[in-house]
Biopython code that builds the backbone (N, CA, C, O; Angstrom):
import numpy as np
from Bio.PDB.StructureBuilder import StructureBuilder

atoms = [
    (1, "MET", "N", (20.208, 6.090, 4.881)),
    (1, "MET", "CA", (21.105, 5.371, 4.013)),
    (1, "MET", "C", (20.380, 4.137, 3.466)),
    (1, "MET", "O", (19.736, 3.400, 4.213)),
    (2, "LYS", "N", (20.493, 3.928, 2.179)),
    (2, "LYS", "CA", (19.826, 2.792, 1.552)),
    (2, "LYS", "C", (20.691, 1.547, 1.662)),
    (2, "LYS", "O", (21.915, 1.590, 1.536)),
    (3, "SER", "N", (20.002, 0.435, 1.903)),
    (3, "SER", "CA", (20.662, -0.865, 1.973)),
    (3, "SER", "C", (20.045, -1.781, 0.929)),
    (3, "SER", "O", (18.902, -1.588, 0.515)),
    (4, "SER", "N", (20.807, -2.775, 0.512)),
    (4, "SER", "CA", (20.291, -3.773, -0.420)),
    (4, "SER", "C", (19.575, -4.868, 0.362)),
    (4, "SER", "O", (20.015, -5.288, 1.432)),
    (5, "HIS", "N", (18.465, -5.312, -0.203)),
    (5, "HIS", "CA", (17.680, -6.383, 0.403)),
    (5, "HIS", "C", (17.311, -7.370, -0.700)),
    (5, "HIS", "O", (16.975, -6.969, -1.815)),
    (6, "ALA", "N", (17.374, -8.636, -0.387)),
    (6, "ALA", "CA", (16.923, -9.673, -1.316)),
    (6, "ALA", "C", (15.474, -9.996, -0.992)),
    (6, "ALA", "O", (15.150, -10.352, 0.141)),
    (7, "VAL", "N", (14.603, -9.873, -1.985)),
    (7, "VAL", "CA", (13.194, -10.225, -1.815)),
    (7, "VAL", "C", (12.817, -11.219, -2.904)),
    (7, "VAL", "O", (13.435, -11.256, -3.968)),
    (8, "THR", "N", (11.803, -12.019, -2.627)),
    (8, "THR", "CA", (11.332, -12.991, -3.601)),
    (8, "THR", "C", (9.877, -12.699, -3.912)),
    (8, "THR", "O", (9.036, -12.652, -3.015)),
    (9, "VAL", "N", (9.585, -12.500, -5.205)),
    (9, "VAL", "CA", (8.233, -12.221, -5.675)),
    (9, "VAL", "C", (7.951, -13.169, -6.827)),
    (9, "VAL", "O", (8.715, -13.238, -7.789)),
    (10, "LEU", "N", (6.856, -13.894, -6.722)),
    (10, "LEU", "CA", (6.490, -14.896, -7.732)),
    (10, "LEU", "C", (7.631, -15.877, -7.986)),
    (10, "LEU", "O", (7.864, -16.300, -9.118)),
    (11, "GLY", "N", (8.334, -16.229, -6.919)),
    (11, "GLY", "CA", (9.408, -17.201, -7.016)),
    (11, "GLY", "C", (10.700, -16.655, -7.596)),
    (11, "GLY", "O", (11.665, -17.397, -7.777)),
    (12, "ARG", "N", (10.724, -15.371, -7.885)),
    (12, "ARG", "CA", (11.918, -14.755, -8.475)),
    (12, "ARG", "C", (12.591, -13.866, -7.440)),
    (12, "ARG", "O", (11.953, -12.984, -6.864)),
    (13, "GLU", "N", (13.883, -14.098, -7.203)),
    (13, "GLU", "CA", (14.619, -13.296, -6.232)),
    (13, "GLU", "C", (15.076, -11.999, -6.884)),
    (13, "GLU", "O", (15.625, -11.988, -7.986)),
    (14, "LEU", "N", (14.835, -10.919, -6.175)),
    (14, "LEU", "CA", (15.208, -9.589, -6.644)),
    (14, "LEU", "C", (16.048, -8.899, -5.583)),
    (14, "LEU", "O", (15.873, -9.143, -4.389)),
    (15, "SER", "N", (16.945, -8.052, -6.009)),
    (15, "SER", "CA", (17.712, -7.231, -5.082)),
    (15, "SER", "C", (17.136, -5.825, -5.162)),
    (15, "SER", "O", (17.096, -5.224, -6.236)),
    (16, "VAL", "N", (16.692, -5.303, -4.027)),
    (16, "VAL", "CA", (16.130, -3.953, -3.987)),
    (16, "VAL", "C", (16.919, -3.110, -2.991)),
    (16, "VAL", "O", (17.440, -3.616, -1.997)),
    (17, "ARG", "N", (16.993, -1.819, -3.281)),
    (17, "ARG", "CA", (17.648, -0.900, -2.367)),
    (17, "ARG", "C", (16.559, -0.072, -1.689)),
    (17, "ARG", "O", (15.651, 0.436, -2.346)),
    (18, "SER", "N", (16.660, 0.055, -0.377)),
    (18, "SER", "CA", (15.649, 0.778, 0.375)),
    (18, "SER", "C", (16.258, 1.358, 1.639)),
    (18, "SER", "O", (17.180, 0.788, 2.222)),
    (19, "SER", "N", (15.726, 2.497, 2.052)),
    (19, "SER", "CA", (16.133, 3.081, 3.325)),
    (19, "SER", "C", (15.268, 2.539, 4.466)),
    (19, "SER", "O", (15.496, 2.859, 5.632)),
    (20, "ALA", "N", (14.276, 1.719, 4.120)),
    (20, "ALA", "CA", (13.401, 1.122, 5.135)),
    (20, "ALA", "C", (14.150, 0.025, 5.890)),
    (20, "ALA", "O", (15.143, -0.522, 5.410)),
    (21, "SER", "N", (13.648, -0.276, 7.071)),
    (21, "SER", "CA", (14.247, -1.336, 7.881)),
    (21, "SER", "C", (14.019, -2.695, 7.220)),
    (21, "SER", "O", (13.156, -2.846, 6.355)),
    (22, "GLU", "N", (14.800, -3.665, 7.641)),
    (22, "GLU", "CA", (14.650, -5.033, 7.142)),
    (22, "GLU", "C", (13.232, -5.536, 7.403)),
    (22, "GLU", "O", (12.634, -6.182, 6.542)),
    (23, "ALA", "N", (12.697, -5.244, 8.578)),
    (23, "ALA", "CA", (11.338, -5.694, 8.930)),
    (23, "ALA", "C", (10.302, -5.075, 7.992)),
    (23, "ALA", "O", (9.353, -5.747, 7.587)),
    (24, "LYS", "N", (10.476, -3.817, 7.652)),
    (24, "LYS", "CA", (9.536, -3.138, 6.755)),
    (24, "LYS", "C", (9.611, -3.742, 5.352)),
    (24, "LYS", "O", (8.583, -3.963, 4.712)),
    (25, "VAL", "N", (10.825, -4.007, 4.880)),
    (25, "VAL", "CA", (10.998, -4.626, 3.560)),
    (25, "VAL", "C", (10.326, -5.996, 3.537)),
    (25, "VAL", "O", (9.666, -6.341, 2.557)),
    (26, "ARG", "N", (10.486, -6.780, 4.604)),
    (26, "ARG", "CA", (9.851, -8.106, 4.681)),
    (26, "ARG", "C", (8.332, -7.963, 4.695)),
    (26, "ARG", "O", (7.627, -8.756, 4.071)),
    (27, "ALA", "N", (7.827, -6.956, 5.404)),
    (27, "ALA", "CA", (6.379, -6.746, 5.453)),
    (27, "ALA", "C", (5.838, -6.408, 4.058)),
    (27, "ALA", "O", (4.773, -6.891, 3.674)),
    (28, "VAL", "N", (6.563, -5.588, 3.305)),
    (28, "VAL", "CA", (6.153, -5.250, 1.939)),
    (28, "VAL", "C", (6.203, -6.495, 1.058)),
    (28, "VAL", "O", (5.284, -6.749, 0.279)),
    (29, "GLU", "N", (7.274, -7.265, 1.184)),
    (29, "GLU", "CA", (7.418, -8.505, 0.410)),
    (29, "GLU", "C", (6.246, -9.448, 0.694)),
    (29, "GLU", "O", (5.672, -10.019, -0.233)),
    (30, "GLU", "N", (5.893, -9.611, 1.958)),
    (30, "GLU", "CA", (4.779, -10.490, 2.332)),
    (30, "GLU", "C", (3.452, -9.965, 1.786)),
    (30, "GLU", "O", (2.626, -10.738, 1.301)),
    (31, "PHE", "N", (3.252, -8.644, 1.867)),
    (31, "PHE", "CA", (2.029, -8.037, 1.357)),
    (31, "PHE", "C", (1.881, -8.302, -0.139)),
    (31, "PHE", "O", (0.820, -8.719, -0.604)),
    (32, "VAL", "N", (2.961, -8.055, -0.887)),
    (32, "VAL", "CA", (2.938, -8.242, -2.336)),
    (32, "VAL", "C", (2.655, -9.698, -2.679)),
    (32, "VAL", "O", (1.801, -9.980, -3.520)),
    (33, "ASN", "N", (3.352, -10.613, -2.047)),
    (33, "ASN", "CA", (3.138, -12.029, -2.344)),
    (33, "ASN", "C", (1.738, -12.493, -1.963)),
    (33, "ASN", "O", (1.136, -13.299, -2.672)),
    (34, "ARG", "N", (1.222, -11.995, -0.860)),
    (34, "ARG", "CA", (-0.145, -12.352, -0.440)),
    (34, "ARG", "C", (-1.162, -11.842, -1.464)),
    (34, "ARG", "O", (-2.094, -12.559, -1.828)),
    (35, "LYS", "N", (-0.979, -10.601, -1.927)),
    (35, "LYS", "CA", (-1.882, -10.016, -2.917)),
    (35, "LYS", "C", (-1.816, -10.792, -4.233)),
    (35, "LYS", "O", (-2.845, -11.041, -4.861)),
    (36, "LEU", "N", (-0.608, -11.172, -4.648)),
    (36, "LEU", "CA", (-0.450, -11.934, -5.884)),
    (36, "LEU", "C", (-1.086, -13.314, -5.776)),
    (36, "LEU", "O", (-1.703, -13.786, -6.730)),
    (37, "GLN", "N", (-0.943, -13.963, -4.628)),
    (37, "GLN", "CA", (-1.567, -15.270, -4.423)),
    (37, "GLN", "C", (-3.084, -15.151, -4.428)),
    (37, "GLN", "O", (-3.780, -15.990, -5.000)),
    (38, "GLU", "N", (-3.589, -14.109, -3.790)),
    (38, "GLU", "CA", (-5.032, -13.885, -3.724)),
    (38, "GLU", "C", (-5.615, -13.709, -5.130)),
    (38, "GLU", "O", (-6.629, -14.320, -5.465)),
    (39, "ILE", "N", (-4.984, -12.892, -5.929)),
    (39, "ILE", "CA", (-5.482, -12.629, -7.276)),
    (39, "ILE", "C", (-5.214, -13.819, -8.191)),
    (39, "ILE", "O", (-6.081, -14.209, -8.973)),
    (40, "GLY", "N", (-4.031, -14.390, -8.098)),
    (40, "GLY", "CA", (-3.690, -15.551, -8.927)),
    (40, "GLY", "C", (-4.597, -16.728, -8.652)),
    (40, "GLY", "O", (-4.930, -17.480, -9.568)),
    (41, "GLY", "N", (-5.006, -16.903, -7.397)),
    (41, "GLY", "CA", (-5.899, -18.002, -7.038)),
    (41, "GLY", "C", (-7.302, -17.837, -7.581)),
    (41, "GLY", "O", (-8.041, -18.811, -7.722)),
    (42, "ALA", "N", (-7.673, -16.589, -7.890)),
    (42, "ALA", "CA", (-9.021, -16.323, -8.394)),
    (42, "ALA", "C", (-9.092, -16.415, -9.917)),
    (42, "ALA", "O", (-10.174, -16.331, -10.497)),
    (43, "LEU", "N", (-7.941, -16.589, -10.560)),
    (43, "LEU", "CA", (-7.900, -16.645, -12.020)),
    (43, "LEU", "C", (-7.702, -18.074, -12.514)),
    (43, "LEU", "O", (-7.086, -18.902, -11.843)),
    (44, "ARG", "N", (-8.228, -18.340, -13.683)),
    (44, "ARG", "CA", (-7.961, -19.628, -14.322)),
    (44, "ARG", "C", (-6.598, -19.603, -15.006)),
    (44, "ARG", "O", (-5.936, -20.632, -15.144)),
    (45, "SER", "N", (-6.198, -18.420, -15.426)),
    (45, "SER", "CA", (-4.932, -18.252, -16.129)),
    (45, "SER", "C", (-3.778, -18.197, -15.131)),
    (45, "SER", "O", (-3.928, -17.671, -14.028)),
    (46, "SER", "N", (-2.645, -18.733, -15.516)),
    (46, "SER", "CA", (-1.457, -18.641, -14.661)),
    (46, "SER", "C", (-0.463, -17.644, -15.254)),
    (46, "SER", "O", (0.730, -17.699, -14.958)),
    (47, "ASP", "N", (-0.960, -16.734, -16.090)),
    (47, "ASP", "CA", (-0.138, -15.717, -16.731)),
    (47, "ASP", "C", (0.359, -14.730, -15.665)),
    (47, "ASP", "O", (-0.417, -13.941, -15.125)),
    (48, "ALA", "N", (1.658, -14.788, -15.375)),
    (48, "ALA", "CA", (2.242, -13.952, -14.313)),
    (48, "ALA", "C", (2.057, -12.471, -14.594)),
    (48, "ALA", "O", (1.807, -11.690, -13.675)),
    (49, "GLN", "N", (2.177, -12.078, -15.860)),
    (49, "GLN", "CA", (2.028, -10.664, -16.199)),
    (49, "GLN", "C", (0.604, -10.186, -15.924)),
    (49, "GLN", "O", (0.411, -9.076, -15.428)),
    (50, "LEU", "N", (-0.387, -11.003, -16.238)),
    (50, "LEU", "CA", (-1.781, -10.652, -15.965)),
    (50, "LEU", "C", (-2.011, -10.537, -14.465)),
    (50, "LEU", "O", (-2.656, -9.594, -14.007)),
    (51, "VAL", "N", (-1.492, -11.482, -13.701)),
    (51, "VAL", "CA", (-1.633, -11.450, -12.245)),
    (51, "VAL", "C", (-0.988, -10.177, -11.687)),
    (51, "VAL", "O", (-1.572, -9.514, -10.830)),
    (52, "LEU", "N", (0.204, -9.837, -12.164)),
    (52, "LEU", "CA", (0.889, -8.623, -11.707)),
    (52, "LEU", "C", (0.087, -7.365, -12.037)),
    (52, "LEU", "O", (-0.052, -6.479, -11.194)),
    (53, "MET", "N", (-0.442, -7.284, -13.264)),
    (53, "MET", "CA", (-1.214, -6.097, -13.658)),
    (53, "MET", "C", (-2.478, -5.963, -12.818)),
    (53, "MET", "O", (-2.815, -4.866, -12.372)),
    (54, "LEU", "N", (-3.176, -7.069, -12.601)),
    (54, "LEU", "CA", (-4.400, -7.014, -11.800)),
    (54, "LEU", "C", (-4.089, -6.650, -10.349)),
    (54, "LEU", "O", (-4.842, -5.908, -9.719)),
    (55, "ALA", "N", (-2.989, -7.169, -9.823)),
    (55, "ALA", "CA", (-2.591, -6.827, -8.450)),
    (55, "ALA", "C", (-2.237, -5.349, -8.352)),
    (55, "ALA", "O", (-2.587, -4.689, -7.373)),
    (56, "LEU", "N", (-1.550, -4.831, -9.355)),
    (56, "LEU", "CA", (-1.197, -3.409, -9.365)),
    (56, "LEU", "C", (-2.448, -2.546, -9.424)),
    (56, "LEU", "O", (-2.562, -1.565, -8.689)),
    (57, "LEU", "N", (-3.382, -2.902, -10.291)),
    (57, "LEU", "CA", (-4.632, -2.148, -10.378)),
    (57, "LEU", "C", (-5.414, -2.200, -9.068)),
    (57, "LEU", "O", (-5.932, -1.183, -8.605)),
    (58, "ASN", "N", (-5.496, -3.388, -8.478)),
    (58, "ASN", "CA", (-6.223, -3.570, -7.228)),
    (58, "ASN", "C", (-5.596, -2.749, -6.098)),
    (58, "ASN", "O", (-6.294, -2.065, -5.350)),
    (59, "THR", "N", (-4.284, -2.830, -5.990)),
    (59, "THR", "CA", (-3.568, -2.114, -4.929)),
    (59, "THR", "C", (-3.658, -0.600, -5.147)),
    (59, "THR", "O", (-3.774, 0.160, -4.186)),
    (60, "SER", "N", (-3.605, -0.166, -6.405)),
    (60, "SER", "CA", (-3.732, 1.262, -6.709)),
    (60, "SER", "C", (-5.112, 1.782, -6.323)),
    (60, "SER", "O", (-5.244, 2.884, -5.793)),
    (61, "GLU", "N", (-6.129, 0.982, -6.593)),
    (61, "GLU", "CA", (-7.488, 1.377, -6.212)),
    (61, "GLU", "C", (-7.585, 1.531, -4.691)),
    (61, "GLU", "O", (-8.172, 2.495, -4.201)),
    (62, "GLU", "N", (-7.012, 0.588, -3.952)),
    (62, "GLU", "CA", (-7.026, 0.672, -2.490)),
    (62, "GLU", "C", (-6.284, 1.916, -2.005)),
    (62, "GLU", "O", (-6.746, 2.600, -1.092)),
    (63, "LEU", "N", (-5.134, 2.208, -2.615)),
    (63, "LEU", "CA", (-4.353, 3.387, -2.236)),
    (63, "LEU", "C", (-5.144, 4.666, -2.476)),
    (63, "LEU", "O", (-5.189, 5.542, -1.613)),
    (64, "LEU", "N", (-5.772, 4.776, -3.652)),
    (64, "LEU", "CA", (-6.544, 5.977, -3.958)),
    (64, "LEU", "C", (-7.728, 6.140, -3.013)),
    (64, "LEU", "O", (-8.056, 7.260, -2.622)),
    (65, "GLU", "N", (-8.368, 5.042, -2.647)),
    (65, "GLU", "CA", (-9.478, 5.101, -1.687)),
    (65, "GLU", "C", (-8.981, 5.584, -0.329)),
    (65, "GLU", "O", (-9.628, 6.416, 0.307)),
    (66, "LEU", "N", (-7.843, 5.069, 0.116)),
    (66, "LEU", "CA", (-7.283, 5.500, 1.401)),
    (66, "LEU", "C", (-6.893, 6.975, 1.375)),
    (66, "LEU", "O", (-7.102, 7.688, 2.357)),
    (67, "ARG", "N", (-6.333, 7.434, 0.265)),
    (67, "ARG", "CA", (-5.976, 8.857, 0.139)),
    (67, "ARG", "C", (-7.219, 9.728, 0.202)),
    (67, "ARG", "O", (-7.218, 10.782, 0.837)),
    (68, "SER", "N", (-8.281, 9.281, -0.459)),
    (68, "SER", "CA", (-9.533, 10.026, -0.444)),
    (68, "SER", "C", (-10.084, 10.118, 0.972)),
    (68, "SER", "O", (-10.521, 11.184, 1.407)),
    (69, "ARG", "N", (-10.064, 8.996, 1.692)),
    (69, "ARG", "CA", (-10.535, 9.001, 3.081)),
    (69, "ARG", "C", (-9.684, 9.914, 3.955)),
    (69, "ARG", "O", (-10.208, 10.616, 4.821)),
    (70, "LEU", "N", (-8.375, 9.906, 3.731)),
    (70, "LEU", "CA", (-7.475, 10.757, 4.500)),
    (70, "LEU", "C", (-7.792, 12.227, 4.252)),
    (70, "LEU", "O", (-7.805, 13.023, 5.191)),
    (71, "GLU", "N", (-8.049, 12.600, 2.989)),
    (71, "GLU", "CA", (-8.415, 13.973, 2.672)),
    (71, "GLU", "C", (-9.728, 14.354, 3.348)),
    (71, "GLU", "O", (-9.848, 15.454, 3.887)),
    (72, "GLN", "N", (-10.714, 13.455, 3.326)),
    (72, "GLN", "CA", (-11.991, 13.724, 3.980)),
    (72, "GLN", "C", (-11.797, 13.891, 5.480)),
    (72, "GLN", "O", (-12.352, 14.808, 6.084)),
    (73, "ASP", "N", (-11.006, 13.002, 6.082)),
    (73, "ASP", "CA", (-10.737, 13.093, 7.515)),
    (73, "ASP", "C", (-10.047, 14.405, 7.853)),
    (73, "ASP", "O", (-10.333, 15.012, 8.886)),
    (74, "SER", "N", (-9.148, 14.842, 6.998)),
    (74, "SER", "CA", (-8.419, 16.084, 7.216)),
    (74, "SER", "C", (-9.373, 17.275, 7.175)),
    (74, "SER", "O", (-9.265, 18.194, 7.986)),
    (75, "ARG", "N", (-10.306, 17.250, 6.225)),
    (75, "ARG", "CA", (-11.292, 18.343, 6.144)),
    (75, "ARG", "C", (-12.173, 18.357, 7.390)),
    (75, "ARG", "O", (-12.480, 19.425, 7.919)),
    (76, "VAL", "N", (-12.578, 17.191, 7.857)),
    (76, "VAL", "CA", (-13.397, 17.112, 9.073)),
    (76, "VAL", "C", (-12.598, 17.628, 10.274)),
    (76, "VAL", "O", (-13.117, 18.393, 11.086)),
    (77, "ASP", "N", (-11.333, 17.208, 10.381)),
    (77, "ASP", "CA", (-10.477, 17.682, 11.477)),
    (77, "ASP", "C", (-10.346, 19.201, 11.455)),
    (77, "ASP", "O", (-10.384, 19.847, 12.502)),
    (78, "ASN", "N", (-10.193, 19.766, 10.265)),
    (78, "ASN", "CA", (-10.078, 21.226, 10.154)),
    (78, "ASN", "C", (-11.359, 21.918, 10.592)),
    (78, "ASN", "O", (-11.313, 22.946, 11.268)),
    (79, "ARG", "N", (-12.495, 21.363, 10.213)),
    (79, "ARG", "CA", (-13.778, 21.960, 10.625)),
    (79, "ARG", "C", (-13.953, 21.873, 12.139)),
    (79, "ARG", "O", (-14.410, 22.825, 12.772)),
    (80, "ILE", "N", (-13.591, 20.735, 12.713)),
    (80, "ILE", "CA", (-13.697, 20.569, 14.163)),
    (80, "ILE", "C", (-12.784, 21.563, 14.870)),
    (80, "ILE", "O", (-13.182, 22.180, 15.858)),
    (81, "SER", "N", (-11.576, 21.718, 14.375)),
    (81, "SER", "CA", (-10.630, 22.679, 14.979)),
    (81, "SER", "C", (-11.176, 24.097, 14.903)),
    (81, "SER", "O", (-11.052, 24.868, 15.854)),
    (82, "THR", "N", (-11.778, 24.440, 13.773)),
    (82, "THR", "CA", (-12.372, 25.770, 13.617)),
    (82, "THR", "C", (-13.500, 25.970, 14.619)),
    (82, "THR", "O", (-13.610, 27.035, 15.228)),
    (83, "MET", "N", (-14.337, 24.956, 14.794)),
    (83, "MET", "CA", (-15.445, 25.047, 15.754)),
    (83, "MET", "C", (-14.928, 25.182, 17.179)),
    (83, "MET", "O", (-15.464, 25.963, 17.965)),
    (84, "ILE", "N", (-13.904, 24.433, 17.510)),
    (84, "ILE", "CA", (-13.335, 24.501, 18.860)),
    (84, "ILE", "C", (-12.775, 25.895, 19.121)),
    (84, "ILE", "O", (-12.995, 26.465, 20.190)),
    (85, "ARG", "N", (-12.057, 26.439, 18.152)),
    (85, "ARG", "CA", (-11.512, 27.808, 18.330)),
    (85, "ARG", "C", (-12.628, 28.811, 18.513)),
    (85, "ARG", "O", (-12.522, 29.723, 19.333)),
    (86, "ALA", "N", (-13.716, 28.646, 17.742)),
    (86, "ALA", "CA", (-14.859, 29.574, 17.850)),
    (86, "ALA", "C", (-15.501, 29.462, 19.226)),
    (86, "ALA", "O", (-15.877, 30.468, 19.827)),
    (87, "LEU", "N", (-15.625, 28.235, 19.722)),
    (87, "LEU", "CA", (-16.218, 28.038, 21.053)),
    (87, "LEU", "C", (-15.326, 28.595, 22.153)),
    (87, "LEU", "O", (-15.812, 29.169, 23.128)),
    (88, "GLU", "N", (-14.036, 28.423, 21.991)),
    (88, "GLU", "CA", (-13.086, 28.918, 22.990)),
    (88, "GLU", "C", (-13.046, 30.441, 23.011)),
    (88, "GLU", "O", (-12.720, 31.037, 24.037)),
    (89, "ALA", "N", (-13.375, 31.081, 21.881)),
    (89, "ALA", "CA", (-13.371, 32.534, 21.791)),
    (89, "ALA", "C", (-14.589, 33.160, 22.467)),
    (89, "ALA", "O", (-14.604, 34.357, 22.753)),
    (90, "VAL", "N", (-15.607, 32.339, 22.718)),
    (90, "VAL", "CA", (-16.852, 32.850, 23.318)),
    (90, "VAL", "C", (-16.678, 33.085, 24.784)),
    (90, "VAL", "O", (-17.616, 33.514, 25.456)),
]
sb = StructureBuilder()
sb.init_structure("model")
sb.init_model(0)
sb.init_chain("A")
sb.init_seg("    ")
for serial, (resi, resn, name, xyz) in enumerate(atoms, 1):
    if name == "N":
        sb.init_residue(resn, " ", resi, " ")
    sb.init_atom(name, np.array(xyz, "f"), 0.0, 1.0, " ", f" {name:<3s}", serial, name[0])
structure = sb.get_structure()
């Protein structure tokens, strides 16, 4: 069941609906604000839209890298499982 949660991003309060726990929503809120501060602090511009776009691009790159690693790990796990079955059959 989804619940409404109030979160603040870039000083703006938003109401979001989520089936995640309150703690999870707070963790996401903290992550987003930390990422925005990190990127905003590295820029001379205080353009909120630019900071948001760069944070989205940065976070998307991290997500795609993690997905790629997960796929590689899965392939390795499958190969190991195949080897174990072959050894057990001997």
